[in-house]
N, CA, C, O and CB atoms as a CASP TS submission, in Angstrom:
PFRMAT TS
TARGET T0000
AUTHOR 0000-0000-0000
METHOD Language model
MODEL 1
PARENT N/A
ATOM      1  N   MET     1      13.337  -9.030  -1.674  1.00  0.00           N
ATOM      2  CA  MET     1      13.453 -10.301  -2.360  1.00  0.00           C
ATOM      3  C   MET     1      12.286 -10.488  -3.341  1.00  0.00           C
ATOM      4  O   MET     1      12.498 -10.893  -4.484  1.00  0.00           O
ATOM      5  CB  MET     1      13.498 -11.454  -1.343  1.00  0.00           C
ATOM      6  N   ALA     2      11.072 -10.197  -2.904  1.00  0.00           N
ATOM      7  CA  ALA     2       9.918 -10.348  -3.787  1.00  0.00           C
ATOM      8  C   ALA     2      10.004  -9.405  -4.976  1.00  0.00           C
ATOM      9  O   ALA     2       9.607  -9.751  -6.088  1.00  0.00           O
ATOM     10  CB  ALA     2       8.626 -10.100  -3.020  1.00  0.00           C
ATOM     11  N   GLU     3      10.530  -8.207  -4.727  1.00  0.00           N
ATOM     12  CA  GLU     3      10.662  -7.243  -5.821  1.00  0.00           C
ATOM     13  C   GLU     3      11.602  -7.774  -6.894  1.00  0.00           C
ATOM     14  O   GLU     3      11.355  -7.585  -8.084  1.00  0.00           O
ATOM     15  CB  GLU     3      11.169  -5.893  -5.293  1.00  0.00           C
ATOM     16  N   ARG     4      12.666  -8.428  -6.486  1.00  0.00           N
ATOM     17  CA  ARG     4      13.633  -8.983  -7.434  1.00  0.00           C
ATOM     18  C   ARG     4      12.990 -10.106  -8.244  1.00  0.00           C
ATOM     19  O   ARG     4      13.218 -10.212  -9.449  1.00  0.00           O
ATOM     20  CB  ARG     4      14.889  -9.502  -6.695  1.00  0.00           C
ATOM     21  N   LEU     5      12.203 -10.928  -7.597  1.00  0.00           N
ATOM     22  CA  LEU     5      11.503 -12.005  -8.303  1.00  0.00           C
ATOM     23  C   LEU     5      10.592 -11.428  -9.376  1.00  0.00           C
ATOM     24  O   LEU     5      10.585 -11.905 -10.511  1.00  0.00           O
ATOM     25  CB  LEU     5      10.688 -12.866  -7.318  1.00  0.00           C
ATOM     26  N   VAL     6       9.829 -10.413  -9.024  1.00  0.00           N
ATOM     27  CA  VAL     6       8.915  -9.796  -9.991  1.00  0.00           C
ATOM     28  C   VAL     6       9.699  -9.208 -11.156  1.00  0.00           C
ATOM     29  O   VAL     6       9.312  -9.382 -12.311  1.00  0.00           O
ATOM     30  CB  VAL     6       8.059  -8.699  -9.314  1.00  0.00           C
ATOM     31  N   LYS     7      10.791  -8.519 -10.869  1.00  0.00           N
ATOM     32  CA  LYS     7      11.612  -7.927 -11.930  1.00  0.00           C
ATOM     33  C   LYS     7      12.185  -9.008 -12.848  1.00  0.00           C
ATOM     34  O   LYS     7      12.153  -8.865 -14.070  1.00  0.00           O
ATOM     35  CB  LYS     7      12.752  -7.092 -11.322  1.00  0.00           C
ATOM     36  N   THR     8      12.705 -10.080 -12.265  1.00  0.00           N
ATOM     37  CA  THR     8      13.258 -11.175 -13.066  1.00  0.00           C
ATOM     38  C   THR     8      12.180 -11.814 -13.928  1.00  0.00           C
ATOM     39  O   THR     8      12.408 -12.083 -15.108  1.00  0.00           O
ATOM     40  CB  THR     8      13.903 -12.232 -12.161  1.00  0.00           C
ATOM     41  N   MET     9      11.010 -12.059 -13.350  1.00  0.00           N
ATOM     42  CA  MET     9       9.929 -12.663 -14.128  1.00  0.00           C
ATOM     43  C   MET     9       9.537 -11.767 -15.294  1.00  0.00           C
ATOM     44  O   MET     9       9.332 -12.251 -16.407  1.00  0.00           O
ATOM     45  CB  MET     9       8.709 -12.934 -13.237  1.00  0.00           C
ATOM     46  N   LYS    10       9.432 -10.459 -15.046  1.00  0.00           N
ATOM     47  CA  LYS    10       9.063  -9.527 -16.112  1.00  0.00           C
ATOM     48  C   LYS    10      10.125  -9.466 -17.200  1.00  0.00           C
ATOM     49  O   LYS    10       9.808  -9.553 -18.386  1.00  0.00           O
ATOM     50  CB  LYS    10       8.833  -8.137 -15.540  1.00  0.00           C
ATOM     51  N   GLU    11      11.390  -9.316 -16.797  1.00  0.00           N
ATOM     52  CA  GLU    11      12.469  -9.096 -17.764  1.00  0.00           C
ATOM     53  C   GLU    11      12.912 -10.367 -18.485  1.00  0.00           C
ATOM     54  O   GLU    11      13.217 -10.327 -19.677  1.00  0.00           O
ATOM     55  CB  GLU    11      13.651  -8.488 -17.068  1.00  0.00           C
ATOM     56  N   ASP    12      12.951 -11.489 -17.775  1.00  0.00           N
ATOM     57  CA  ASP    12      13.500 -12.713 -18.356  1.00  0.00           C
ATOM     58  C   ASP    12      12.456 -13.650 -18.946  1.00  0.00           C
ATOM     59  O   ASP    12      12.796 -14.516 -19.752  1.00  0.00           O
ATOM     60  CB  ASP    12      14.273 -13.444 -17.322  1.00  0.00           C
ATOM     61  N   TYR    13      11.210 -13.498 -18.567  1.00  0.00           N
ATOM     62  CA  TYR    13      10.192 -14.438 -19.019  1.00  0.00           C
ATOM     63  C   TYR    13       9.005 -13.747 -19.694  1.00  0.00           C
ATOM     64  O   TYR    13       8.770 -13.936 -20.888  1.00  0.00           O
ATOM     65  CB  TYR    13       9.704 -15.258 -17.850  1.00  0.00           C
ATOM     66  N   ILE    14       8.271 -12.958 -18.940  1.00  0.00           N
ATOM     67  CA  ILE    14       7.005 -12.403 -19.426  1.00  0.00           C
ATOM     68  C   ILE    14       7.182 -11.540 -20.667  1.00  0.00           C
ATOM     69  O   ILE    14       6.340 -11.557 -21.565  1.00  0.00           O
ATOM     70  CB  ILE    14       6.347 -11.589 -18.337  1.00  0.00           C
ATOM     71  N   ALA    15       8.265 -10.792 -20.719  1.00  0.00           N
ATOM     72  CA  ALA    15       8.501  -9.913 -21.873  1.00  0.00           C
ATOM     73  C   ALA    15       8.591 -10.693 -23.185  1.00  0.00           C
ATOM     74  O   ALA    15       8.313 -10.143 -24.250  1.00  0.00           O
ATOM     75  CB  ALA    15       9.784  -9.112 -21.667  1.00  0.00           C
ATOM     76  N   PHE    16       8.975 -11.967 -23.116  1.00  0.00           N
ATOM     77  CA  PHE    16       9.185 -12.765 -24.326  1.00  0.00           C
ATOM     78  C   PHE    16       8.066 -13.765 -24.600  1.00  0.00           C
ATOM     79  O   PHE    16       8.110 -14.480 -25.602  1.00  0.00           O
ATOM     80  CB  PHE    16      10.486 -13.500 -24.222  1.00  0.00           C
ATOM     81  N   MET    17       7.082 -13.823 -23.737  1.00  0.00           N
ATOM     82  CA  MET    17       6.010 -14.808 -23.882  1.00  0.00           C
ATOM     83  C   MET    17       4.895 -14.312 -24.783  1.00  0.00           C
ATOM     84  O   MET    17       4.538 -13.134 -24.748  1.00  0.00           O
ATOM     85  CB  MET    17       5.445 -15.168 -22.528  1.00  0.00           C
ATOM     86  N   PRO    18       4.342 -15.210 -25.591  1.00  0.00           N
ATOM     87  CA  PRO    18       3.123 -14.840 -26.302  1.00  0.00           C
ATOM     88  C   PRO    18       1.973 -14.777 -25.294  1.00  0.00           C
ATOM     89  O   PRO    18       1.873 -15.617 -24.400  1.00  0.00           O
ATOM     90  CB  PRO    18       2.808 -15.856 -27.455  1.00  0.00           C
ATOM     91  N   LYS    19       1.118 -13.784 -25.449  1.00  0.00           N
ATOM     92  CA  LYS    19      -0.003 -13.601 -24.531  1.00  0.00           C
ATOM     93  C   LYS    19      -1.288 -13.321 -25.319  1.00  0.00           C
ATOM     94  O   LYS    19      -1.909 -12.275 -25.129  1.00  0.00           O
ATOM     95  CB  LYS    19       0.288 -12.446 -23.537  1.00  0.00           C
ATOM     96  N   PRO    20      -1.689 -14.234 -26.192  1.00  0.00           N
ATOM     97  CA  PRO    20      -2.872 -13.958 -27.016  1.00  0.00           C
ATOM     98  C   PRO    20      -4.180 -13.980 -26.227  1.00  0.00           C
ATOM     99  O   PRO    20      -5.157 -13.341 -26.620  1.00  0.00           O
ATOM    100  CB  PRO    20      -2.954 -14.961 -28.136  1.00  0.00           C
ATOM    101  N   ASN    21      -4.197 -14.716 -25.113  1.00  0.00           N
ATOM    102  CA  ASN    21      -5.405 -14.780 -24.284  1.00  0.00           C
ATOM    103  C   ASN    21      -5.008 -15.156 -22.862  1.00  0.00           C
ATOM    104  O   ASN    21      -3.860 -15.522 -22.613  1.00  0.00           O
ATOM    105  CB  ASN    21      -6.433 -15.806 -24.862  1.00  0.00           C
ATOM    106  N   ILE    22      -5.939 -15.068 -21.942  1.00  0.00           N
ATOM    107  CA  ILE    22      -5.634 -15.305 -20.530  1.00  0.00           C
ATOM    108  C   ILE    22      -5.204 -16.739 -20.274  1.00  0.00           C
ATOM    109  O   ILE    22      -4.314 -16.979 -19.459  1.00  0.00           O
ATOM    110  CB  ILE    22      -6.838 -14.972 -19.669  1.00  0.00           C
ATOM    111  N   ARG    23      -5.813 -17.684 -20.948  1.00  0.00           N
ATOM    112  CA  ARG    23      -5.459 -19.096 -20.744  1.00  0.00           C
ATOM    113  C   ARG    23      -4.003 -19.353 -21.129  1.00  0.00           C
ATOM    114  O   ARG    23      -3.266 -19.996 -20.382  1.00  0.00           O
ATOM    115  CB  ARG    23      -6.392 -20.013 -21.565  1.00  0.00           C
ATOM    116  N   THR    24      -3.595 -18.855 -22.279  1.00  0.00           N
ATOM    117  CA  THR    24      -2.210 -19.012 -22.726  1.00  0.00           C
ATOM    118  C   THR    24      -1.255 -18.271 -21.802  1.00  0.00           C
ATOM    119  O   THR    24      -0.193 -18.788 -21.456  1.00  0.00           O
ATOM    120  CB  THR    24      -2.049 -18.506 -24.165  1.00  0.00           C
ATOM    121  N   ALA    25      -1.631 -17.074 -21.406  1.00  0.00           N
ATOM    122  CA  ALA    25      -0.778 -16.285 -20.510  1.00  0.00           C
ATOM    123  C   ALA    25      -0.571 -17.003 -19.179  1.00  0.00           C
ATOM    124  O   ALA    25       0.550 -17.045 -18.674  1.00  0.00           O
ATOM    125  CB  ALA    25      -1.393 -14.897 -20.268  1.00  0.00           C
ATOM    126  N   LEU    26      -1.626 -17.566 -18.606  1.00  0.00           N
ATOM    127  CA  LEU    26      -1.502 -18.285 -17.339  1.00  0.00           C
ATOM    128  C   LEU    26      -0.662 -19.546 -17.489  1.00  0.00           C
ATOM    129  O   LEU    26       0.144 -19.867 -16.617  1.00  0.00           O
ATOM    130  CB  LEU    26      -2.879 -18.643 -16.797  1.00  0.00           C
ATOM    131  N   HIS    27      -0.850 -20.258 -18.594  1.00  0.00           N
ATOM    132  CA  HIS    27      -0.036 -21.448 -18.848  1.00  0.00           C
ATOM    133  C   HIS    27       1.439 -21.070 -18.964  1.00  0.00           C
ATOM    134  O   HIS    27       2.299 -21.707 -18.356  1.00  0.00           O
ATOM    135  CB  HIS    27      -0.507 -22.163 -20.131  1.00  0.00           C
ATOM    136  N   ASN    28       1.722 -20.038 -19.743  1.00  0.00           N
ATOM    137  CA  ASN    28       3.112 -19.620 -19.924  1.00  0.00           C
ATOM    138  C   ASN    28       3.723 -19.117 -18.619  1.00  0.00           C
ATOM    139  O   ASN    28       4.913 -19.315 -18.377  1.00  0.00           O
ATOM    140  CB  ASN    28       3.201 -18.533 -20.992  1.00  0.00           C
ATOM    141  N   LEU    29       2.930 -18.477 -17.790  1.00  0.00           N
ATOM    142  CA  LEU    29       3.424 -18.033 -16.491  1.00  0.00           C
ATOM    143  C   LEU    29       3.778 -19.231 -15.611  1.00  0.00           C
ATOM    144  O   LEU    29       4.800 -19.212 -14.926  1.00  0.00           O
ATOM    145  CB  LEU    29       2.378 -17.147 -15.793  1.00  0.00           C
ATOM    146  N   ALA    30       2.954 -20.257 -15.623  1.00  0.00           N
ATOM    147  CA  ALA    30       3.251 -21.473 -14.856  1.00  0.00           C
ATOM    148  C   ALA    30       4.538 -22.124 -15.348  1.00  0.00           C
ATOM    149  O   ALA    30       5.350 -22.583 -14.544  1.00  0.00           O
ATOM    150  CB  ALA    30       2.084 -22.473 -14.955  1.00  0.00           C
ATOM    151  N   VAL    31       4.727 -22.165 -16.655  1.00  0.00           N
ATOM    152  CA  VAL    31       5.962 -22.713 -17.232  1.00  0.00           C
ATOM    153  C   VAL    31       7.163 -21.875 -16.801  1.00  0.00           C
ATOM    154  O   VAL    31       8.214 -22.422 -16.469  1.00  0.00           O
ATOM    155  CB  VAL    31       5.869 -22.764 -18.780  1.00  0.00           C
ATOM    156  N   ALA    32       7.013 -20.562 -16.804  1.00  0.00           N
ATOM    157  CA  ALA    32       8.104 -19.668 -16.401  1.00  0.00           C
ATOM    158  C   ALA    32       8.467 -19.873 -14.934  1.00  0.00           C
ATOM    159  O   ALA    32       9.647 -19.913 -14.589  1.00  0.00           O
ATOM    160  CB  ALA    32       7.716 -18.201 -16.644  1.00  0.00           C
ATOM    161  N   ILE    33       7.475 -20.003 -14.080  1.00  0.00           N
ATOM    162  CA  ILE    33       7.741 -20.226 -12.654  1.00  0.00           C
ATOM    163  C   ILE    33       8.452 -21.553 -12.446  1.00  0.00           C
ATOM    164  O   ILE    33       9.386 -21.638 -11.648  1.00  0.00           O
ATOM    165  CB  ILE    33       6.431 -20.194 -11.843  1.00  0.00           C
ATOM    166  N   GLU    34       8.025 -22.573 -13.146  1.00  0.00           N
ATOM    167  CA  GLU    34       8.690 -23.881 -13.057  1.00  0.00           C
ATOM    168  C   GLU    34      10.149 -23.766 -13.489  1.00  0.00           C
ATOM    169  O   GLU    34      11.040 -24.282 -12.814  1.00  0.00           O
ATOM    170  CB  GLU    34       7.955 -24.928 -13.928  1.00  0.00           C
ATOM    171  N   HIS    35      10.393 -23.100 -14.600  1.00  0.00           N
ATOM    172  CA  HIS    35      11.766 -22.926 -15.084  1.00  0.00           C
ATOM    173  C   HIS    35      12.587 -22.129 -14.080  1.00  0.00           C
ATOM    174  O   HIS    35      13.732 -22.477 -13.790  1.00  0.00           O
ATOM    175  CB  HIS    35      11.775 -22.224 -16.457  1.00  0.00           C
ATOM    176  N   TYR    36      12.006 -21.070 -13.557  1.00  0.00           N
ATOM    177  CA  TYR    36      12.698 -20.222 -12.578  1.00  0.00           C
ATOM    178  C   TYR    36      13.132 -21.050 -11.366  1.00  0.00           C
ATOM    179  O   TYR    36      14.269 -20.933 -10.909  1.00  0.00           O
ATOM    180  CB  TYR    36      11.785 -19.052 -12.129  1.00  0.00           C
ATOM    181  N   ASN    37      12.240 -21.873 -10.855  1.00  0.00           N
ATOM    182  CA  ASN    37      12.550 -22.674  -9.667  1.00  0.00           C
ATOM    183  C   ASN    37      13.495 -23.826  -9.960  1.00  0.00           C
ATOM    184  O   ASN    37      14.292 -24.207  -9.103  1.00  0.00           O
ATOM    185  CB  ASN    37      11.283 -23.212  -9.067  1.00  0.00           C
ATOM    186  N   GLU    38      13.414 -24.383 -11.154  1.00  0.00           N
ATOM    187  CA  GLU    38      14.204 -25.572 -11.482  1.00  0.00           C
ATOM    188  C   GLU    38      15.557 -25.246 -12.101  1.00  0.00           C
ATOM    189  O   GLU    38      16.522 -25.975 -11.871  1.00  0.00           O
ATOM    190  CB  GLU    38      13.430 -26.450 -12.422  1.00  0.00           C
ATOM    191  N   ASN    39      15.654 -24.172 -12.879  1.00  0.00           N
ATOM    192  CA  ASN    39      16.862 -23.941 -13.675  1.00  0.00           C
ATOM    193  C   ASN    39      17.551 -22.602 -13.484  1.00  0.00           C
ATOM    194  O   ASN    39      18.753 -22.493 -13.725  1.00  0.00           O
ATOM    195  CB  ASN    39      16.527 -24.080 -15.080  1.00  0.00           C
ATOM    196  N   HIS    40      16.825 -21.587 -13.061  1.00  0.00           N
ATOM    197  CA  HIS    40      17.380 -20.231 -13.013  1.00  0.00           C
ATOM    198  C   HIS    40      18.397 -20.098 -11.875  1.00  0.00           C
ATOM    199  O   HIS    40      18.027 -20.260 -10.712  1.00  0.00           O
ATOM    200  CB  HIS    40      16.249 -19.193 -12.839  1.00  0.00           C
ATOM    201  N   PRO    41      19.672 -19.808 -12.177  1.00  0.00           N
ATOM    202  CA  PRO    41      20.675 -19.687 -11.107  1.00  0.00           C
ATOM    203  C   PRO    41      20.496 -18.394 -10.312  1.00  0.00           C
ATOM    204  O   PRO    41      20.119 -17.357 -10.858  1.00  0.00           O
ATOM    205  CB  PRO    41      22.091 -19.740 -11.698  1.00  0.00           C
ATOM    206  N   HIS    42      20.771 -18.479  -9.024  1.00  0.00           N
ATOM    207  CA  HIS    42      20.652 -17.341  -8.117  1.00  0.00           C
ATOM    208  C   HIS    42      21.989 -17.118  -7.428  1.00  0.00           C
ATOM    209  O   HIS    42      22.558 -18.048  -6.857  1.00  0.00           O
ATOM    210  CB  HIS    42      19.523 -17.570  -7.072  1.00  0.00           C
ATOM    211  N   SER    43      22.483 -15.913  -7.477  1.00  0.00           N
ATOM    212  CA  SER    43      23.778 -15.616  -6.853  1.00  0.00           C
ATOM    213  C   SER    43      23.739 -15.872  -5.346  1.00  0.00           C
ATOM    214  O   SER    43      24.721 -16.351  -4.780  1.00  0.00           O
ATOM    215  CB  SER    43      24.182 -14.158  -7.127  1.00  0.00           C
ATOM    216  N   ALA    44      22.628 -15.563  -4.695  1.00  0.00           N
ATOM    217  CA  ALA    44      22.522 -15.765  -3.246  1.00  0.00           C
ATOM    218  C   ALA    44      22.536 -17.244  -2.861  1.00  0.00           C
ATOM    219  O   ALA    44      22.782 -17.585  -1.704  1.00  0.00           O
ATOM    220  CB  ALA    44      21.250 -15.116  -2.725  1.00  0.00           C
ATOM    221  N   LEU    45      22.274 -18.109  -3.821  1.00  0.00           N
ATOM    222  CA  LEU    45      22.261 -19.557  -3.563  1.00  0.00           C
ATOM    223  C   LEU    45      23.490 -20.232  -4.157  1.00  0.00           C
ATOM    224  O   LEU    45      23.471 -21.433  -4.427  1.00  0.00           O
ATOM    225  CB  LEU    45      20.987 -20.194  -4.137  1.00  0.00           C
ATOM    226  N   GLY    46      24.546 -19.473  -4.359  1.00  0.00           N
ATOM    227  CA  GLY    46      25.766 -20.036  -4.941  1.00  0.00           C
ATOM    228  C   GLY    46      25.589 -20.401  -6.399  1.00  0.00           C
ATOM    229  O   GLY    46      26.168 -21.378  -6.874  1.00  0.00           O
ATOM    230  N   TYR    47      24.798 -19.628  -7.107  1.00  0.00           N
ATOM    231  CA  TYR    47      24.495 -19.836  -8.533  1.00  0.00           C
ATOM    232  C   TYR    47      23.852 -21.197  -8.791  1.00  0.00           C
ATOM    233  O   TYR    47      24.104 -21.845  -9.807  1.00  0.00           O
ATOM    234  CB  TYR    47      25.771 -19.706  -9.365  1.00  0.00           C
ATOM    235  N   ARG    48      23.019 -21.607  -7.843  1.00  0.00           N
ATOM    236  CA  ARG    48      22.201 -22.808  -8.013  1.00  0.00           C
ATOM    237  C   ARG    48      20.746 -22.375  -8.114  1.00  0.00           C
ATOM    238  O   ARG    48      20.377 -21.281  -7.687  1.00  0.00           O
ATOM    239  CB  ARG    48      22.409 -23.821  -6.831  1.00  0.00           C
ATOM    240  N   SER    49      19.933 -23.243  -8.681  1.00  0.00           N
ATOM    241  CA  SER    49      18.496 -22.953  -8.734  1.00  0.00           C
ATOM    242  C   SER    49      17.909 -23.191  -7.341  1.00  0.00           C
ATOM    243  O   SER    49      18.519 -23.879  -6.522  1.00  0.00           O
ATOM    244  CB  SER    49      17.770 -23.843  -9.816  1.00  0.00           C
ATOM    245  N   PRO    50      16.728 -22.625  -7.067  1.00  0.00           N
ATOM    246  CA  PRO    50      16.114 -22.861  -5.760  1.00  0.00           C
ATOM    247  C   PRO    50      15.901 -24.347  -5.453  1.00  0.00           C
ATOM    248  O   PRO    50      16.136 -24.779  -4.325  1.00  0.00           O
ATOM    249  CB  PRO    50      14.790 -22.139  -5.686  1.00  0.00           C
ATOM    250  N   ARG    51      15.472 -25.111  -6.415  1.00  0.00           N
ATOM    251  CA  ARG    51      15.250 -26.547  -6.155  1.00  0.00           C
ATOM    252  C   ARG    51      16.558 -27.291  -5.951  1.00  0.00           C
ATOM    253  O   ARG    51      16.645 -28.180  -5.104  1.00  0.00           O
ATOM    254  CB  ARG    51      14.474 -27.185  -7.308  1.00  0.00           C
ATOM    255  N   GLU    52      17.573 -26.931  -6.722  1.00  0.00           N
ATOM    256  CA  GLU    52      18.881 -27.562  -6.539  1.00  0.00           C
ATOM    257  C   GLU    52      19.409 -27.258  -5.135  1.00  0.00           C
ATOM    258  O   GLU    52      19.934 -28.141  -4.458  1.00  0.00           O
ATOM    259  CB  GLU    52      19.886 -27.072  -7.620  1.00  0.00           C
ATOM    260  N   TYR    53      19.268 -26.024  -4.713  1.00  0.00           N
ATOM    261  CA  TYR    53      19.712 -25.620  -3.381  1.00  0.00           C
ATOM    262  C   TYR    53      18.970 -26.415  -2.308  1.00  0.00           C
ATOM    263  O   TYR    53      19.591 -26.926  -1.375  1.00  0.00           O
ATOM    264  CB  TYR    53      19.495 -24.107  -3.173  1.00  0.00           C
ATOM    265  N   ARG    54      17.644 -26.524  -2.434  1.00  0.00           N
ATOM    266  CA  ARG    54      16.854 -27.273  -1.454  1.00  0.00           C
ATOM    267  C   ARG    54      17.226 -28.745  -1.438  1.00  0.00           C
ATOM    268  O   ARG    54      17.325 -29.348  -0.369  1.00  0.00           O
ATOM    269  CB  ARG    54      15.369 -27.123  -1.746  1.00  0.00           C
ATOM    270  N   ARG    55      17.433 -29.326  -2.604  1.00  0.00           N
ATOM    271  CA  ARG    55      17.820 -30.743  -2.665  1.00  0.00           C
ATOM    272  C   ARG    55      19.133 -30.970  -1.927  1.00  0.00           C
ATOM    273  O   ARG    55      19.266 -31.939  -1.180  1.00  0.00           O
ATOM    274  CB  ARG    55      17.948 -31.212  -4.131  1.00  0.00           C
ATOM    275  N   GLN    56      20.093 -30.090  -2.130  1.00  0.00           N
ATOM    276  CA  GLN    56      21.382 -30.232  -1.459  1.00  0.00           C
ATOM    277  C   GLN    56      21.242 -30.047   0.048  1.00  0.00           C
ATOM    278  O   GLN    56      21.910 -30.736   0.819  1.00  0.00           O
ATOM    279  CB  GLN    56      22.386 -29.227  -2.020  1.00  0.00           C
ATOM    280  N   ARG    57      20.382 -29.126   0.476  1.00  0.00           N
ATOM    281  CA  ARG    57      20.169 -28.907   1.916  1.00  0.00           C
ATOM    282  C   ARG    57      19.537 -30.136   2.565  1.00  0.00           C
ATOM    283  O   ARG    57      19.917 -30.515   3.673  1.00  0.00           O
ATOM    284  CB  ARG    57      19.275 -27.668   2.149  1.00  0.00           C
ATOM    285  N   VAL    58      18.588 -30.753   1.893  1.00  0.00           N
ATOM    286  CA  VAL    58      17.935 -31.948   2.431  1.00  0.00           C
ATOM    287  C   VAL    58      18.942 -33.087   2.525  1.00  0.00           C
ATOM    288  O   VAL    58      18.942 -33.835   3.502  1.00  0.00           O
ATOM    289  CB  VAL    58      16.728 -32.362   1.551  1.00  0.00           C
ATOM    290  N   THR    59      19.791 -33.223   1.525  1.00  0.00           N
ATOM    291  CA  THR    59      20.800 -34.278   1.510  1.00  0.00           C
ATOM    292  C   THR    59      21.788 -34.109   2.664  1.00  0.00           C
ATOM    293  O   THR    59      22.245 -35.099   3.236  1.00  0.00           O
ATOM    294  CB  THR    59      21.547 -34.281   0.172  1.00  0.00           C
ATOM    295  N   LEU    60      22.116 -32.877   3.004  1.00  0.00           N
ATOM    296  CA  LEU    60      23.090 -32.607   4.058  1.00  0.00           C
ATOM    297  C   LEU    60      22.525 -32.789   5.461  1.00  0.00           C
ATOM    298  O   LEU    60      23.283 -32.950   6.417  1.00  0.00           O
ATOM    299  CB  LEU    60      23.617 -31.211   3.912  1.00  0.00           C
ATOM    300  N   THR    61      21.200 -32.766   5.595  1.00  0.00           N
ATOM    301  CA  THR    61      20.614 -32.883   6.940  1.00  0.00           C
ATOM    302  C   THR    61      20.227 -34.287   7.285  1.00  0.00           C
ATOM    303  O   THR    61      19.723 -34.537   8.380  1.00  0.00           O
ATOM    304  CB  THR    61      19.413 -32.004   7.064  1.00  0.00           C
TER
END
């Protein structure tokens, strides 16, 4: 699972980010992680984002 996350981050986010310095790179990485958790659909979660999946689980319990 962790390997897939790293691959997705590299292929879908980091490859397209400007990285002129460490500060910008870290900021862009934080933005990418936020997007990944909030918007990126996952097949294992029924094509929902991790946060959407968690919200629905909390609502059901």
